[in-house]
All heavy atoms as TSV, in Angstrom:
chain	resi	resn	atom	element	x	y	z
A	1	MET	N	N	133.389	80.660	75.485
A	1	MET	CA	C	134.681	80.347	74.950
A	1	MET	C	C	135.188	81.493	74.083
A	1	MET	O	O	134.442	82.088	73.358
A	1	MET	CB	C	134.623	78.942	74.210
A	1	MET	CG	C	135.893	78.695	73.418
A	1	MET	SD	S	135.988	77.136	72.759
A	1	MET	CE	C	136.577	76.175	74.093
A	2	LEU	N	N	136.376	81.826	74.253
A	2	LEU	CA	C	136.991	83.065	73.585
A	2	LEU	C	C	136.925	83.053	72.096
A	2	LEU	O	O	136.527	83.996	71.439
A	2	LEU	CB	C	138.319	83.320	74.096
A	2	LEU	CG	C	139.087	84.512	73.607
A	2	LEU	CD1	C	138.223	85.766	73.870
A	2	LEU	CD2	C	140.504	84.615	73.954
A	3	ILE	N	N	137.119	81.843	71.573
A	3	ILE	CA	C	137.132	81.597	70.042
A	3	ILE	C	C	135.701	82.040	69.468
A	3	ILE	O	O	135.541	82.748	68.562
A	3	ILE	CB	C	137.540	80.197	69.716
A	3	ILE	CG1	C	138.963	79.965	69.972
A	3	ILE	CG2	C	137.213	79.942	68.227
A	3	ILE	CD1	C	139.423	78.541	69.938
A	4	LEU	N	N	134.635	81.421	70.173
A	4	LEU	CA	C	133.314	81.735	69.712
A	4	LEU	C	C	132.873	83.215	69.846
A	4	LEU	O	O	132.290	83.834	69.025
A	4	LEU	CB	C	132.396	80.752	70.450
A	4	LEU	CG	C	132.479	79.305	70.153
A	4	LEU	CD1	C	131.614	78.549	71.080
A	4	LEU	CD2	C	132.334	79.000	68.658
A	5	ARG	N	N	133.500	83.804	71.004
A	5	ARG	CA	C	133.109	85.204	71.212
A	5	ARG	C	C	133.725	85.989	70.087
A	5	ARG	O	O	133.237	86.981	69.530
A	5	ARG	CB	C	133.745	85.600	72.661
A	5	ARG	CG	C	133.358	87.059	72.962
A	5	ARG	CD	C	133.833	87.371	74.286
A	5	ARG	NE	N	133.716	88.729	74.514
A	5	ARG	CZ	C	134.014	89.387	75.535
A	5	ARG	NH1	N	134.698	88.855	76.520
A	5	ARG	NH2	N	133.862	90.727	75.630
A	6	LEU	N	N	135.122	85.770	69.790
A	6	LEU	CA	C	135.805	86.492	68.637
A	6	LEU	C	C	135.084	86.359	67.496
A	6	LEU	O	O	134.933	87.327	66.650
A	6	LEU	CB	C	137.162	86.089	68.656
A	6	LEU	CG	C	138.111	86.519	69.713
A	6	LEU	CD1	C	139.424	85.824	69.585
A	6	LEU	CD2	C	138.295	87.984	69.782
A	7	ALA	N	N	134.582	85.156	67.103
A	7	ALA	CA	C	133.850	84.914	65.899
A	7	ALA	C	C	132.515	85.691	65.892
A	7	ALA	O	O	132.137	86.184	64.734
A	7	ALA	CB	C	133.665	83.447	65.780
A	8	ARG	N	N	131.779	85.720	66.909
A	8	ARG	CA	C	130.518	86.358	66.815
A	8	ARG	C	C	130.671	87.810	66.812
A	8	ARG	O	O	129.830	88.569	66.214
A	8	ARG	CB	C	129.745	85.994	68.115
A	8	ARG	CG	C	129.287	84.489	67.994
A	8	ARG	CD	C	128.310	84.194	69.280
A	8	ARG	NE	N	127.992	82.747	69.050
A	8	ARG	CZ	C	128.329	81.853	69.992
A	8	ARG	NH1	N	128.994	82.094	70.921
A	8	ARG	NH2	N	128.085	80.569	69.775
A	9	GLU	N	N	131.624	88.387	67.537
A	9	GLU	CA	C	131.908	89.871	67.570
A	9	GLU	C	C	132.568	90.449	66.397
A	9	GLU	O	O	132.510	91.563	66.133
A	9	GLU	CB	C	132.630	90.243	68.887
A	9	GLU	CG	C	131.893	90.016	70.114
A	9	GLU	CD	C	132.634	90.382	71.258
A	9	GLU	OE1	O	133.906	90.907	71.304
A	9	GLU	OE2	O	132.269	90.191	72.501
A	10	ASN	N	N	133.192	89.619	65.588
A	10	ASN	CA	C	133.856	89.969	64.434
A	10	ASN	C	C	133.533	89.058	63.163
A	10	ASN	O	O	134.287	88.167	62.856
A	10	ASN	CB	C	135.432	89.894	64.611
A	10	ASN	CG	C	135.825	90.743	65.851
A	10	ASN	OD1	O	135.848	91.952	65.757
A	10	ASN	ND2	N	136.016	90.056	66.830
A	11	PRO	N	N	132.251	89.209	62.631
A	11	PRO	CA	C	131.760	88.263	61.740
A	11	PRO	C	C	132.657	88.126	60.391
A	11	PRO	O	O	132.477	87.100	59.757
A	11	PRO	CB	C	130.460	88.677	61.360
A	11	PRO	CG	C	130.362	90.185	61.800
A	11	PRO	CD	C	131.376	90.177	62.945
A	12	SER	N	N	133.524	89.129	60.105
A	12	SER	CA	C	134.221	89.031	58.938
A	12	SER	C	C	135.531	88.349	59.145
A	12	SER	O	O	136.274	88.057	58.093
A	12	SER	CB	C	134.531	90.504	58.271
A	12	SER	OG	O	135.350	91.138	59.223
A	13	TRP	N	N	135.789	87.951	60.269
A	13	TRP	CA	C	137.099	87.228	60.576
A	13	TRP	C	C	136.970	85.691	60.256
A	13	TRP	O	O	136.026	85.106	60.667
A	13	TRP	CB	C	137.569	87.329	62.077
A	13	TRP	CG	C	138.012	88.812	62.346
A	13	TRP	CD1	C	138.043	89.864	61.650
A	13	TRP	CD2	C	138.570	89.091	63.660
A	13	TRP	NE1	N	138.507	90.888	62.346
A	13	TRP	CE2	C	138.891	90.452	63.609
A	13	TRP	CE3	C	138.801	88.441	64.852
A	13	TRP	CZ2	C	139.513	91.194	64.672
A	13	TRP	CZ3	C	139.296	89.095	65.847
A	13	TRP	CH2	C	139.705	90.438	65.750
A	14	GLY	N	N	138.007	85.226	59.615
A	14	GLY	CA	C	137.994	83.796	59.414
A	14	GLY	C	C	138.733	83.046	60.467
A	14	GLY	O	O	139.213	83.688	61.452
A	15	CYS	N	N	138.879	81.766	60.347
A	15	CYS	CA	C	139.585	81.049	61.471
A	15	CYS	C	C	141.112	81.359	61.526
A	15	CYS	O	O	141.681	81.418	62.694
A	15	CYS	CB	C	139.481	79.605	61.298
A	15	CYS	SG	S	140.113	78.756	59.825
A	16	ARG	N	N	141.687	81.733	60.619
A	16	ARG	CA	C	143.212	82.152	60.516
A	16	ARG	C	C	143.304	83.531	61.227
A	16	ARG	O	O	144.312	83.734	61.985
A	16	ARG	CB	C	143.645	82.309	59.079
A	16	ARG	CG	C	143.833	80.990	58.377
A	16	ARG	CD	C	145.139	80.776	57.674
A	16	ARG	NE	N	145.225	79.596	57.069
A	16	ARG	CZ	C	146.123	78.593	57.370
A	16	ARG	NH1	N	146.986	78.809	58.208
A	16	ARG	NH2	N	146.081	77.406	56.780
A	17	ARG	N	N	142.443	84.470	61.052
A	17	ARG	CA	C	142.422	85.681	61.729
A	17	ARG	C	C	142.315	85.463	63.250
A	17	ARG	O	O	142.924	86.121	64.061
A	17	ARG	CB	C	141.505	86.707	61.153
A	17	ARG	CG	C	141.361	87.909	61.891
A	17	ARG	CD	C	142.580	88.828	61.591
A	17	ARG	NE	N	142.580	90.012	62.469
A	17	ARG	CZ	C	142.036	91.176	62.123
A	17	ARG	NH1	N	141.630	91.297	60.948
A	17	ARG	NH2	N	142.180	92.212	62.986
A	18	ILE	N	N	141.301	84.587	63.574
A	18	ILE	CA	C	141.028	84.375	64.980
A	18	ILE	C	C	142.309	83.663	65.607
A	18	ILE	O	O	142.632	84.031	66.675
A	18	ILE	CB	C	139.823	83.496	65.159
A	18	ILE	CG1	C	138.532	84.351	64.740
A	18	ILE	CG2	C	139.646	83.001	66.525
A	18	ILE	CD1	C	137.286	83.542	64.569
A	19	HIS	N	N	142.835	82.816	64.812
A	19	HIS	CA	C	143.995	82.069	65.388
A	19	HIS	C	C	145.072	83.112	65.529
A	19	HIS	O	O	145.797	83.054	66.582
A	19	HIS	CB	C	144.385	81.063	64.336
A	19	HIS	CG	C	145.709	80.401	64.631
A	19	HIS	ND1	N	146.913	80.571	63.845
A	19	HIS	CD2	C	146.048	79.544	65.662
A	19	HIS	CE1	C	147.941	79.840	64.403
A	19	HIS	NE2	N	147.439	79.315	65.443
A	20	GLY	N	N	145.350	84.080	64.718
A	20	GLY	CA	C	146.331	85.061	64.844
A	20	GLY	C	C	146.052	85.930	66.074
A	20	GLY	O	O	147.008	86.259	66.781
A	21	GLU	N	N	144.953	86.392	66.222
A	21	GLU	CA	C	144.519	87.170	67.486
A	21	GLU	C	C	144.832	86.347	68.768
A	21	GLU	O	O	145.283	87.088	69.733
A	21	GLU	CB	C	143.114	87.652	67.436
A	21	GLU	CG	C	142.766	88.568	66.175
A	21	GLU	CD	C	143.630	89.881	66.374
A	21	GLU	OE1	O	143.658	90.347	67.552
A	21	GLU	OE2	O	144.025	90.493	65.376
A	22	LEU	N	N	144.556	85.211	68.687
A	22	LEU	CA	C	144.813	84.309	69.981
A	22	LEU	C	C	146.321	84.389	70.175
A	22	LEU	O	O	146.748	84.347	71.344
A	22	LEU	CB	C	144.108	82.945	69.820
A	22	LEU	CG	C	142.681	82.883	69.769
A	22	LEU	CD1	C	142.190	81.353	69.348
A	22	LEU	CD2	C	142.089	83.360	71.125
A	23	LEU	N	N	147.112	84.248	69.160
A	23	LEU	CA	C	148.482	84.137	69.366
A	23	LEU	C	C	149.073	85.488	69.976
A	23	LEU	O	O	149.964	85.497	70.828
A	23	LEU	CB	C	149.251	83.881	68.049
A	23	LEU	CG	C	149.148	82.486	67.451
A	23	LEU	CD1	C	149.753	82.403	66.068
A	23	LEU	CD2	C	149.641	81.468	68.399
A	24	VAL	N	N	148.429	86.645	69.467
A	24	VAL	CA	C	148.822	87.922	70.002
A	24	VAL	C	C	148.577	88.033	71.505
A	24	VAL	O	O	149.263	88.604	72.327
A	24	VAL	CB	C	148.118	89.018	69.310
A	24	VAL	CG1	C	148.226	90.373	69.962
A	24	VAL	CG2	C	148.572	89.193	67.797
A	25	LEU	N	N	147.391	87.306	71.811
A	25	LEU	CA	C	147.100	87.222	73.350
A	25	LEU	C	C	147.846	86.300	74.109
A	25	LEU	O	O	147.607	86.292	75.366
A	25	LEU	CB	C	145.489	86.977	73.362
A	25	LEU	CG	C	144.588	88.047	72.905
A	25	LEU	CD1	C	143.163	87.430	72.802
A	25	LEU	CD2	C	144.612	89.348	73.675
A	26	GLY	N	N	148.696	85.561	73.515
A	26	GLY	CA	C	149.606	84.643	74.174
A	26	GLY	C	C	149.064	83.297	74.372
A	26	GLY	O	O	149.491	82.369	75.080
A	27	LEU	N	N	147.896	83.006	73.591
A	27	LEU	CA	C	147.208	81.679	73.764
A	27	LEU	C	C	147.598	80.839	72.422
A	27	LEU	O	O	147.333	81.193	71.330
A	27	LEU	CB	C	145.703	81.920	73.682
A	27	LEU	CG	C	145.188	82.747	74.924
A	27	LEU	CD1	C	143.665	83.035	74.715
A	27	LEU	CD2	C	145.392	82.139	76.191
A	28	LYS	N	N	148.235	79.736	72.754
A	28	LYS	CA	C	148.712	78.851	71.685
A	28	LYS	C	C	147.657	77.791	71.434
A	28	LYS	O	O	147.497	76.818	72.227
A	28	LYS	CB	C	150.066	78.225	72.008
A	28	LYS	CG	C	151.179	79.185	72.124
A	28	LYS	CD	C	152.484	78.520	72.218
A	28	LYS	CE	C	153.530	79.689	72.218
A	28	LYS	NZ	N	154.949	79.100	72.297
A	29	VAL	N	N	146.893	78.035	70.257
A	29	VAL	CA	C	145.934	77.071	69.798
A	29	VAL	C	C	146.219	76.795	68.395
A	29	VAL	O	O	146.490	77.704	67.703
A	29	VAL	CB	C	144.465	77.655	70.013
A	29	VAL	CG1	C	143.509	76.683	69.539
A	29	VAL	CG2	C	144.319	77.910	71.519
A	30	ALA	N	N	146.103	75.535	67.953
A	30	ALA	CA	C	146.347	75.315	66.498
A	30	ALA	C	C	145.199	75.866	65.762
A	30	ALA	O	O	144.035	75.889	66.174
A	30	ALA	CB	C	146.382	73.776	66.310
A	31	ALA	N	N	145.456	76.333	64.446
A	31	ALA	CA	C	144.486	76.842	63.609
A	31	ALA	C	C	143.415	75.786	63.344
A	31	ALA	O	O	142.241	76.099	63.172
A	31	ALA	CB	C	145.127	77.262	62.352
A	32	SER	N	N	143.733	74.558	63.216
A	32	SER	CA	C	142.860	73.466	63.066
A	32	SER	C	C	141.820	73.358	64.227
A	32	SER	O	O	140.714	72.943	63.979
A	32	SER	CB	C	143.594	72.080	62.685
A	32	SER	OG	O	144.249	71.735	63.848
A	33	THR	N	N	142.383	73.566	65.312
A	33	THR	CA	C	141.457	73.597	66.609
A	33	THR	C	C	140.430	74.670	66.353
A	33	THR	O	O	139.189	74.478	66.698
A	33	THR	CB	C	142.226	73.651	67.781
A	33	THR	OG1	O	143.101	72.660	67.806
A	33	THR	CG2	C	141.355	73.592	69.043
A	34	VAL	N	N	140.853	75.883	66.045
A	34	VAL	CA	C	139.922	76.991	65.922
A	34	VAL	C	C	138.842	76.566	64.863
A	34	VAL	O	O	137.668	76.836	64.997
A	34	VAL	CB	C	140.670	78.364	65.503
A	34	VAL	CG1	C	139.702	79.334	65.074
A	34	VAL	CG2	C	141.728	78.646	66.528
A	35	TRP	N	N	139.286	76.007	63.705
A	35	TRP	CA	C	138.429	75.676	62.642
A	35	TRP	C	C	137.398	74.610	63.100
A	35	TRP	O	O	136.268	74.716	62.896
A	35	TRP	CB	C	139.247	75.016	61.553
A	35	TRP	CG	C	138.334	74.600	60.341
A	35	TRP	CD1	C	137.970	75.393	59.347
A	35	TRP	CD2	C	137.753	73.323	60.126
A	35	TRP	NE1	N	137.171	74.708	58.406
A	35	TRP	CE2	C	137.049	73.417	58.908
A	35	TRP	CE3	C	137.761	72.141	60.803
A	35	TRP	CZ2	C	136.286	72.353	58.463
A	35	TRP	CZ3	C	137.116	71.040	60.336
A	35	TRP	CH2	C	136.500	71.169	59.015
A	36	GLU	N	N	137.841	73.644	63.967
A	36	GLU	CA	C	136.999	72.578	64.559
A	36	GLU	C	C	135.922	73.118	65.508
A	36	GLU	O	O	134.818	72.843	65.386
A	36	GLU	CB	C	137.763	71.524	65.236
A	36	GLU	CG	C	138.424	70.570	64.532
A	36	GLU	CD	C	139.128	69.504	65.306
A	36	GLU	OE1	O	138.623	69.184	66.423
A	36	GLU	OE2	O	140.171	68.854	64.821
A	37	ILE	N	N	136.362	74.046	66.306
A	37	ILE	CA	C	135.459	74.666	67.300
A	37	ILE	C	C	134.394	75.546	66.558
A	37	ILE	O	O	133.205	75.435	66.826
A	37	ILE	CB	C	136.194	75.569	68.271
A	37	ILE	CG1	C	136.955	74.650	69.096
A	37	ILE	CG2	C	135.196	76.428	69.076
A	37	ILE	CD1	C	138.066	75.365	70.059
A	38	LEU	N	N	134.746	76.263	65.454
A	38	LEU	CA	C	133.821	77.092	64.694
A	38	LEU	C	C	132.882	76.240	64.031
A	38	LEU	O	O	131.704	76.391	63.939
A	38	LEU	CB	C	134.555	78.099	63.758
A	38	LEU	CG	C	135.424	79.136	64.309
A	38	LEU	CD1	C	136.095	79.892	63.329
A	38	LEU	CD2	C	134.572	80.035	65.319
A	39	THR	N	N	133.404	75.149	63.341
A	39	THR	CA	C	132.493	74.188	62.652
A	39	THR	C	C	131.518	73.551	63.565
A	39	THR	O	O	130.322	73.371	63.135
A	39	THR	CB	C	133.410	73.154	61.873
A	39	THR	OG1	O	134.279	73.824	60.985
A	39	THR	CG2	C	132.545	72.268	60.962
A	40	GLU	N	N	132.028	73.007	64.743
A	40	GLU	CA	C	130.988	72.424	65.579
A	40	GLU	C	C	129.959	73.242	66.160
A	40	GLU	O	O	128.849	72.778	66.351
A	40	GLU	CB	C	131.905	71.804	66.829
A	40	GLU	CG	C	132.753	70.667	66.522
A	40	GLU	CD	C	133.605	70.224	67.628
A	40	GLU	OE1	O	133.475	70.720	68.845
A	40	GLU	OE2	O	134.388	69.240	67.476
A	41	ASP	N	N	130.141	74.589	66.123
A	41	ASP	CA	C	129.198	75.491	66.738
A	41	ASP	C	C	128.279	76.101	65.576
A	41	ASP	O	O	127.418	76.896	65.825
A	41	ASP	CB	C	129.878	76.628	67.532
A	41	ASP	CG	C	128.919	77.368	68.374
A	41	ASP	OD1	O	128.331	76.668	69.219
A	41	ASP	OD2	O	128.727	78.625	68.254
A	42	GLY	N	N	128.575	75.559	64.306
A	42	GLY	CA	C	127.797	75.984	63.185
A	42	GLY	C	C	128.189	77.266	62.616
A	42	GLY	O	O	127.406	77.993	61.928
A	43	ILE	N	N	129.456	77.806	62.921
A	43	ILE	CA	C	129.919	79.070	62.432
A	43	ILE	C	C	130.723	78.745	61.238
A	43	ILE	O	O	131.778	77.921	61.254
A	43	ILE	CB	C	130.711	79.921	63.367
A	43	ILE	CG1	C	129.689	80.260	64.657
A	43	ILE	CG2	C	131.270	81.102	62.890
A	43	ILE	CD1	C	130.332	80.908	65.779
A	44	ASP	N	N	130.578	79.427	60.090
A	44	ASP	CA	C	131.421	79.236	58.914
A	44	ASP	C	C	132.873	79.741	59.203
A	44	ASP	O	O	132.987	80.815	59.531
A	44	ASP	CB	C	130.901	80.014	57.758
A	44	ASP	CG	C	131.650	79.755	56.421
A	44	ASP	OD1	O	132.413	78.889	56.411
A	44	ASP	OD2	O	131.270	80.371	55.435
A	45	PRO	N	N	133.848	78.699	59.165
A	45	PRO	CA	C	135.254	79.168	59.595
A	45	PRO	C	C	135.880	80.084	58.551
A	45	PRO	O	O	136.813	80.695	58.906
A	45	PRO	CB	C	135.911	77.882	59.667
A	45	PRO	CG	C	135.164	76.837	58.996
A	45	PRO	CD	C	133.647	77.276	58.902
A	46	SER	N	N	135.277	80.167	57.412
A	46	SER	CA	C	135.956	81.054	56.454
A	46	SER	C	C	134.839	81.796	55.690
A	46	SER	O	O	134.397	81.540	54.587
A	46	SER	CB	C	136.665	80.161	55.375
A	46	SER	OG	O	137.275	81.089	54.422
A	47	PRO	N	N	134.377	82.943	56.399
A	47	PRO	CA	C	133.127	83.637	55.866
A	47	PRO	C	C	133.341	84.383	54.614
A	47	PRO	O	O	134.580	84.758	54.404
A	47	PRO	CB	C	132.850	84.538	56.991
A	47	PRO	CG	C	134.164	84.800	57.639
A	47	PRO	CD	C	134.818	83.472	57.672
A	48	GLU	N	N	132.306	84.566	53.804
A	48	GLU	CA	C	132.474	85.312	52.652
A	48	GLU	C	C	132.677	86.770	53.028
A	48	GLU	O	O	132.000	87.307	53.897
A	48	GLU	CB	C	131.273	85.125	51.758
A	48	GLU	CG	C	131.019	83.858	51.129
A	48	GLU	CD	C	132.149	83.477	50.275
A	48	GLU	OE1	O	132.607	84.360	49.448
A	48	GLU	OE2	O	132.522	82.335	50.222
A	49	ARG	N	N	133.659	87.458	52.467
A	49	ARG	CA	C	133.965	88.825	52.746
A	49	ARG	C	C	132.990	89.728	52.049
A	49	ARG	O	O	132.977	89.872	50.754
A	49	ARG	CB	C	135.320	89.227	52.435
A	49	ARG	CG	C	136.449	88.229	53.032
A	49	ARG	CD	C	136.375	88.541	54.581
A	49	ARG	NE	N	137.565	87.859	55.088
A	49	ARG	CZ	C	137.575	86.676	55.667
A	49	ARG	NH1	N	136.510	85.926	55.627
A	49	ARG	NH2	N	138.715	86.131	56.199
A	50	ALA	N	N	132.081	90.532	52.732
A	50	ALA	CA	C	131.186	91.300	52.041
A	50	ALA	C	C	131.763	92.706	51.882
A	50	ALA	O	O	131.255	93.504	51.071
A	50	ALA	CB	C	129.843	91.595	53.006
A	51	SER	N	N	132.951	92.890	52.425
A	51	SER	CA	C	133.562	94.313	52.316
A	51	SER	C	C	134.217	94.443	50.970
A	51	SER	O	O	134.380	93.389	50.259
A	51	SER	CB	C	134.549	94.514	53.475
A	51	SER	OG	O	135.613	93.525	53.392
A	52	SER	N	N	134.733	95.563	50.671
A	52	SER	CA	C	135.301	95.928	49.403
A	52	SER	C	C	136.823	95.439	49.381
A	52	SER	O	O	137.307	95.102	50.457
A	52	SER	CB	C	135.231	97.360	49.109
A	52	SER	OG	O	135.989	98.023	50.122
A	53	THR	N	N	137.374	95.287	48.311
A	53	THR	CA	C	138.775	94.896	48.182
A	53	THR	C	C	139.638	96.115	48.526
A	53	THR	O	O	139.074	97.205	48.670
A	53	THR	CB	C	139.122	94.550	46.628
A	53	THR	OG1	O	138.951	95.588	45.882
A	53	THR	CG2	C	138.262	93.443	46.241
A	54	TRP	N	N	140.839	95.856	48.767
A	54	TRP	CA	C	141.738	96.934	49.240
A	54	TRP	C	C	141.764	98.085	48.023
A	54	TRP	O	O	141.761	99.203	48.356
A	54	TRP	CB	C	143.224	96.401	49.481
A	54	TRP	CG	C	144.017	97.444	49.887
A	54	TRP	CD1	C	145.238	97.955	49.406
A	54	TRP	CD2	C	143.998	98.141	51.269
A	54	TRP	NE1	N	145.778	98.799	50.046
A	54	TRP	CE2	C	145.084	99.040	51.300
A	54	TRP	CE3	C	143.128	98.038	52.229
A	54	TRP	CZ2	C	145.276	99.843	52.369
A	54	TRP	CZ3	C	143.405	98.980	53.424
A	54	TRP	CH2	C	144.495	99.754	53.339
A	55	ALA	N	N	141.926	97.537	46.754
A	55	ALA	CA	C	141.903	98.559	45.621
A	55	ALA	C	C	140.571	99.331	45.622
A	55	ALA	O	O	140.760	100.709	45.484
A	55	ALA	CB	C	142.110	97.797	44.371
A	56	GLN	N	N	139.511	98.797	45.906
A	56	GLN	CA	C	138.230	99.484	45.919
A	56	GLN	C	C	138.217	100.510	47.098
A	56	GLN	O	O	137.707	101.650	46.949
A	56	GLN	CB	C	137.108	98.569	46.018
A	56	GLN	CG	C	136.795	97.761	44.704
A	56	GLN	CD	C	135.756	96.684	45.031
A	56	GLN	OE1	O	135.604	96.152	46.248
A	56	GLN	NE2	N	135.114	96.300	43.967
A	57	PHE	N	N	138.756	100.171	48.348
A	57	PHE	CA	C	138.804	100.877	49.435
A	57	PHE	C	C	139.701	102.122	49.095
A	57	PHE	O	O	139.372	103.315	49.480
A	57	PHE	CB	C	139.290	100.132	50.579
A	57	PHE	CG	C	139.668	101.030	51.820
A	57	PHE	CD1	C	138.526	101.337	52.546
A	57	PHE	CD2	C	140.981	101.363	52.150
A	57	PHE	CE1	C	138.822	102.206	53.707
A	57	PHE	CE2	C	141.154	102.137	53.219
A	57	PHE	CZ	C	140.125	102.609	53.991
A	58	LEU	N	N	140.819	102.002	48.527
A	58	LEU	CA	C	141.668	103.080	48.176
A	58	LEU	C	C	141.165	104.129	47.209
A	58	LEU	O	O	141.407	105.357	47.344
A	58	LEU	CB	C	143.146	102.515	47.631
A	58	LEU	CG	C	143.939	101.725	48.721
A	58	LEU	CD1	C	145.083	101.181	47.975
A	58	LEU	CD2	C	144.290	102.690	49.814
A	59	ARG	N	N	140.273	103.639	46.291
A	59	ARG	CA	C	139.590	104.524	45.256
A	59	ARG	C	C	138.690	105.437	46.065
A	59	ARG	O	O	138.426	106.531	45.953
A	59	ARG	CB	C	138.945	103.781	44.248
A	59	ARG	CG	C	139.906	103.238	43.213
A	59	ARG	CD	C	139.145	102.590	42.030
A	59	ARG	NE	N	139.901	101.547	41.520
A	59	ARG	CZ	C	139.518	100.320	41.423
A	59	ARG	NH1	N	138.387	99.985	41.669
A	59	ARG	NH2	N	140.428	99.345	40.948
């Protein structure tokens, strides 16, 4: 399933980002459906961001 593939290949993406990418691809899926699929597969739908903040990145 594309949702699970996107989540596995992009571990920093949350369900909203995945939902947005699906819309760009022309696939209309509700954000809540993305959340449900990730949750059912044991993937945290809103992962903790390990990366730096935008301000830290700019420094």
